C-alpha positions in Angstrom: -11.4 3.6 1.6 -7.6 4.2 1.6 -5.6 5.7 -1.4 -4.0 2.8 -3.2 -0.4 3.2 -4.9 0.8 1.3 -7.1 4.5 1.2 -7.1 6.8 0.5 -10.3 10.6 -0.5 -10.0 13.0 -2.2 -12.3 16.0 -3.8 -11.3 19.2 -5.6 -13.0 22.0 -7.5 -10.2 21.8 -5.0 -8.0 20.3 -7.8 -5.2 21.4 -6.3 -2.1 20.1 -2.5 -3.1 16.9 -3.5 -4.1 16.0 -5.3 -1.6 16.8 -2.6 1.2 15.1 -0.3 -1.1 11.6 -3.0 -0.3 12.5 -2.8 3.0 12.2 0.8 3.4 9.1 0.5 1.2 7.1 -1.2 3.7 8.8 0.6 6.5 6.7 3.7 5.6 4.6 5.4 7.9 1.1 4.6 7.1 1.7 1.5 4.7 -1.8 -0.6 5.2 -3.5 2.0 7.2 -3.2 5.3 5.6 -2.5 4.1 2.3 -2.2 0.4 0.6 0.6 -0.2 -1.6 1.1 -2.6 -4.5 4.0 -3.2 -5.8 5.6 -4.6 -9.3 8.8 -5.0 -9.8 10.5 -6.2 -12.9 13.2 -8.2 -12.6 15.1 -8.3 -16.0 17.6 -11.3 -16.7 19.1 -11.0 -13.2 21.9 -13.2 -13.0 22.7 -12.7 -9.0 19.4 -14.2 -8.1 17.7 -10.5 -7.2 14.1 -12.2 -8.5 13.9 -15.4 -6.1 15.7 -13.4 -3.2 12.5 -11.1 -3.9 9.9 -13.8 -4.3 11.5 -14.8 -0.6 11.8 -11.9 1.4 8.4 -10.0 0.6 6.4 -12.3 -1.2 3.3 -9.2 -1.9 5.8 -8.3 -4.5 4.3 -8.9 -7.8 8.1 -10.1 -9.8 7.6 -9.8 -13.5 10.7 -11.5 -15.4 12.2 -9.2 -18.0 13.6 -10.3 -21.3 17.3 -8.6 -20.2 17.5 -6.2 -22.3 15.2 -3.7 -21.3 16.7 -1.5 -19.1 15.4 1.1 -16.9 12.6 2.6 -19.7 11.8 -0.7 -20.9 11.6 -1.9 -17.4 9.6 0.6 -16.1 7.2 0.1 -19.0 6.4 -3.5 -18.2 6.2 -2.6 -14.5 3.7 -0.1 -15.6 1.9 -2.1 -18.1 1.4 -4.3 -15.5 0.2 -2.0 -13.1 -2.7 -0.5 -16.0 -4.3 -3.9 -15.7 -5.7 -2.7 -12.7 -6.6 0.4 -11.1 -4.7 2.5 -8.5 -5.1 6.4 -7.6 -1.3 6.9 -7.8 1.8 5.5 -9.2 4.8 5.9 -6.9 7.7 5.2 -9.5 10.8 4.3 -7.4 14.5 3.2 -8.2 15.9 -0.1 -6.6 19.1 2.6 -5.1 16.7 4.6 -3.4 15.9 4.4 0.1 12.7 6.0 1.3 12.7 8.0 4.7 9.9 6.2 6.8 7.3 9.0 6.3 8.6 9.4 2.6 5.4 8.5 0.9 3.3 10.2 3.5 4.5 13.6 2.4 4.4 12.7 -1.4 0.4 12.1 -0.5 0.2 15.2 1.8 1.7 17.3 -1.3 -0.3 15.7 -4.0 -3.8 16.8 -1.7 -2.4 20.5 -1.3 -1.8 20.6 -5.1 -5.5 19.0 -5.7 -7.1 21.4 -3.7 -5.7 24.0 -5.8 -6.8 22.5 -8.4 -4.4 20.7 -9.7 -5.3 17.2 -10.1 -3.0 16.1 -13.2 0.3 15.9 -11.3 3.9 14.4 -10.6 5.4 15.1 -7.6 9.3 14.3 -7.0 10.9 13.2 -3.9 14.6 14.8 -3.9 16.8 12.3 -2.8 19.9 13.3 -1.2 23.6 11.6 -0.7 23.6 9.2 2.7 27.0 10.1 3.5 27.1 14.2 2.3 23.6 14.8 2.7 23.7 16.6 -0.7 21.8 16.6 -3.2 21.9 13.8 -5.6 18.3 13.5 -7.9 16.0 16.5 -7.8 13.6 18.4 -10.8 15.2 19.8 -14.2 14.3 23.9 -14.5 14.5 25.1 -17.8 17.1 27.9 -18.3 15.5 31.6 -19.8 15.7 31.7 -22.9 14.4 30.6 -26.2 16.8 27.6 -26.5 15.6 24.0 -24.7 18.7 23.6 -21.7 17.5 22.4 -18.0 19.1 22.9 -15.4 19.0 20.4 -12.3 17.6 21.9 -9.2 16.8 20.6 -5.4 14.2 21.2 -3.3 12.3 24.1 -0.9 12.7 22.7 2.8 9.7 24.0 3.2 7.3 24.4 0.5 6.2 22.4 -3.3 8.1 24.1 -6.0 7.1 23.5 -9.6 9.9 22.3 -12.0 9.7 21.8 -15.9 9.9 18.1 -15.2 11.7 15.4 -13.2 13.5 12.6 -12.7 12.5 8.4 -12.1 13.8 7.5 -9.0 11.2 8.8 -6.8 8.0 9.6 -8.3 4.0 9.9 -7.1 2.1 10.2 -9.9 -1.5 11.0 -10.2 -4.0 9.0 -11.5 -5.3 11.7 -13.5 -1.6 12.3 -14.7 -1.4 8.7 -16.2 -5.0 8.9 -17.9 -3.6 11.7 -19.2 -0.1 10.9 -20.6 -0.5 6.8 -20.2 3.1 5.1 -20.3 6.4 6.0 -20.7 7.3 6.6 -24.1 8.9 2.9 -26.1 11.3 4.3 -27.8 13.4 5.5 -25.4 16.0 3.1 -24.3 17.3 3.1 -20.6 17.4 7.4 -19.6 15.2 9.9 -20.6 11.4 8.4 -21.0 10.9 10.1 -17.4 12.3 13.7 -18.1 10.1 13.1 -21.2 6.8 12.0 -19.5 7.4 14.7 -17.4 7.2 17.5 -20.4 4.4 15.6 -21.8 2.5 15.5 -18.7 2.8 19.7 -18.8 1.2 19.3 -22.6 -1.2 18.0 -21.5 -2.3 20.4 -19.0 -0.4 19.1 -15.6 2.6 19.9 -13.8 5.5 18.8 -12.3 6.7 19.2 -8.3 9.1 18.9 -5.9 8.2 17.7 -2.4 9.5 19.7 0.1 13.4 18.7 2.2 14.5 15.5 1.1 12.5 12.4 1.0 15.3 9.5 0.4 19.0 9.0 0.1 20.0 7.7 -2.8 24.5 7.8 -3.7 26.0 9.7 -6.8 26.5 7.8 -10.1 30.4 9.3 -10.6 30.2 6.3 -13.6 27.5 8.3 -15.8 29.3 11.6 -15.4 32.7 10.3 -16.0 32.6 12.4 -19.2 32.7 15.8 -17.6 34.9 15.3 -15.0 37.8 12.9 -15.9 40.7 15.1 -17.1 42.4 11.5 -18.2 40.2 10.7 -21.0 40.8 11.3 -24.8 38.5 13.0 -26.6 37.2 9.7 -28.6 36.5 7.8 -25.0 35.5 11.1 -23.6 32.9 11.0 -26.5 32.0 7.2 -26.2 31.3 8.0 -22.8 28.6 10.5 -23.3 27.1 8.8 -25.7 26.5 5.7 -23.5 23.3 4.2 -22.7 23.9 6.2 -19.5 24.3 9.4 -20.6 23.3 11.0 -24.2 22.0 8.2 -25.9 22.6 9.5 -29.3 18.7 8.4 -30.9 17.2 9.0 -27.4 19.1 12.5 -27.2 17.5 13.1 -31.2 14.5 11.7 -29.9 13.9 14.4 -27.0 15.0 17.4 -28.3 13.1 16.8 -31.8 10.0 16.1 -29.6 10.7 19.0 -26.8 13.5 21.9 -28.5 10.8 23.4 -30.4 12.5 25.2 -33.2 15.6 25.3 -32.2 16.1 22.0 -31.3 18.9 21.8 -33.4 20.7 23.5 -31.5 19.5 22.4 -28.1 20.8 18.9 -29.2 24.2 20.3 -30.3 24.9 22.0 -27.1 26.5 19.2 -25.0 29.1 18.7 -28.1 30.1 22.0 -28.1 30.7 21.6 -24.0 32.4 18.7 -24.2 34.8 19.6 -26.6 35.9 23.1 -25.0 35.6 20.7 -21.6 38.2 18.5 -23.3 40.4 21.5 -24.3 40.4 23.2 -21.2 41.6 19.7 -19.6 44.2 19.9 -22.0 45.6 22.7 -21.2 45.3 22.9 -17.7 47.6 19.0 -18.0 
């Protein structure tokens, strides 16, 4: 029998992007012959008709109605719950703004099988994404920097070989059944972000591993609004802090939970670093104005 993959997505008011992501998904090389897809999509109260559009264009998708306040982590948890009611060999986490290359799933499966042959069966393999205009990295993995304080840096893939990383984002990740059995669902206490990064860390704590597949597997636009607190010199200090503390940034309850869970004895220092950096960055902007 061919391997079965539960594909998990959540969406809110991005009808065109969601339909484009699903179109790329169902055009995958090997779909239906080399592997079988079963898609669980949470429509979290979209007002632009996303759910109905998906039901019309892709009737094979299991559309789950959300409450309107699930955000990414809650929506993915709800899709996860739907998939857990059945049995699948893999789960593919996919953002609705991520357009897969035609061979993306085959390459994820190839990397996962290669790792399994090496005795690594509890794996999450991330497919890195690039900007469709520039070809530059938009989403990849996270590698822990050297030193006693937990600091993560964004890293891209090797072009020819899988590379192990500390953890991952949730844009495009193939998670093995053994990994799901070891870790379970996403942490319910996270609001929007950080649930995916936390999942990779928990998988490593459970004896698993997180990898980047070779090369880029998908296109995804960058999200400059999420980094405005870093890059916009016009912001006041109050506005800069508000952007950093928004649900797209270091939402305070999530950031505290993540650091207390994974930051070790020096977690207060790791927690404080982004706030110190925000102040110093703001002062540099003002001095250079």
